[in-house]
C-alpha positions in Angstrom: 0.0 -0.1 -0.1 1.3 3.4 -0.7 0.2 6.6 0.6 -1.7 7.4 -2.8 -4.2 5.0 -1.8 -5.1 5.6 1.8 -8.4 5.7 3.9 -9.9 8.5 5.4 -8.0 8.6 8.7 -4.8 9.2 6.6 -6.4 12.4 5.1 -6.7 13.6 8.3 -3.1 13.6 9.0 -0.8 16.3 7.2 2.1 14.5 5.7 5.4 16.0 4.9 8.3 15.3 2.8 11.6 14.7 4.2 12.7 18.3 3.5 9.9 20.0 5.0 10.0 17.6 8.3 13.7 18.5 8.4 13.3 22.4 8.0 10.2 22.1 10.6 12.1 20.2 13.1 15.2 21.7 12.5 16.9 18.8 12.4 19.8 17.4 10.0 18.5 14.9 6.9 20.8 12.3 8.4 18.9 12.2 11.8 15.5 11.9 10.0 16.9 8.9 8.1 18.4 7.6 11.5 15.2 7.8 13.0 13.4 6.0 10.2 15.9 3.0 9.8 15.7 2.6 13.8 11.7 2.6 13.4 11.4 5.7 15.6 9.1 7.5 13.1 6.4 6.4 10.8 7.9 7.0 7.2 5.4 6.2 4.8 6.4 5.1 1.5 5.3 7.5 -1.6 7.1 6.0 -4.8 10.0 4.0 -5.0 12.7 5.9 -3.0 10.4 8.7 -1.5 8.9 8.8 2.0 6.5 11.0 4.0 5.9 11.5 7.4 2.9 12.1 9.7 3.3 15.3 11.2 0.9 14.5 14.0 3.9 11.8 15.3 6.4 14.8 16.3 6.1 16.7 19.4 8.4 19.1 20.9 10.9 18.7 17.6 11.2 14.8 18.2 9.1 11.7 17.3 6.1 11.2 20.1 7.6 9.0 23.0 6.8 5.0 22.3 6.4 5.1 18.6 9.7 2.9 18.3 8.2 0.2 20.5 4.6 0.4 18.7 6.4 -0.1 15.2 7.8 -3.5 16.2 4.4 -4.8 16.9 3.2 -4.1 13.3 4.3 -5.9 9.8 4.3 -2.2 8.2 4.4 1.1 8.9 1.3 1.9 7.2 -0.5 -0.5 9.3 0.8 1.1 12.5 -0.1 4.3 11.2 -3.7 3.3 10.2 -4.2 1.9 13.7 -2.7 5.0 15.4 -5.4 7.0 13.9 -8.3 5.0 14.2 -10.1 5.8 17.4 -10.6 2.7 19.5 -12.5 2.1 22.9 -9.3 0.4 24.6 -7.5 4.1 24.1 -10.7 5.9 25.6 -12.2 6.4 22.3 -9.4 8.8 21.5 -6.8 7.7 18.4 -3.7 5.8 19.8 -1.5 8.7 18.5 -3.3 11.3 20.9 -2.9 9.1 23.7 1.0 8.9 22.9 1.0 12.6 22.4 -0.4 12.5 26.2 2.3 10.3 27.3 0.2 7.2 27.9 2.5 5.0 26.3 2.0 1.9 28.2 -2.0 2.1 27.6 -1.3 2.2 23.9 1.3 -0.6 23.7 -1.2 -2.7 25.7 -4.1 -1.8 23.2 -2.0 -3.0 20.1 -1.1 -6.1 21.5 -4.4 -6.7 22.6 -5.7 -5.7 19.0 -3.2 -8.0 17.3 -4.2 -10.9 19.7 -7.1 -11.1 17.3 -5.9 -10.5 14.1 
């Protein structure tokens, strides 16, 4: 799946190219690439070699805490982001990304593990 064929939840997320993320966060391109390779950020494929990054995953000029732990639970970053932006009852009816932004890392990890147990 690529960014070009996403659901409505994805459209609610502002997606930025690498250059825009680097500029907004005032970081180097190498830092962003390292975050992507270490799965500290959600990077969605756009084309063969390009990525876009949902802006909602950054807070205080860095990735939201817990994304790295969450990303390892899913088979793809697209699947992880789809789950993160879809409100569910185990995260109090909020999108899990919002719970992460509130600092509820353990709640979100537990919710993801529970959701994946049924997959």
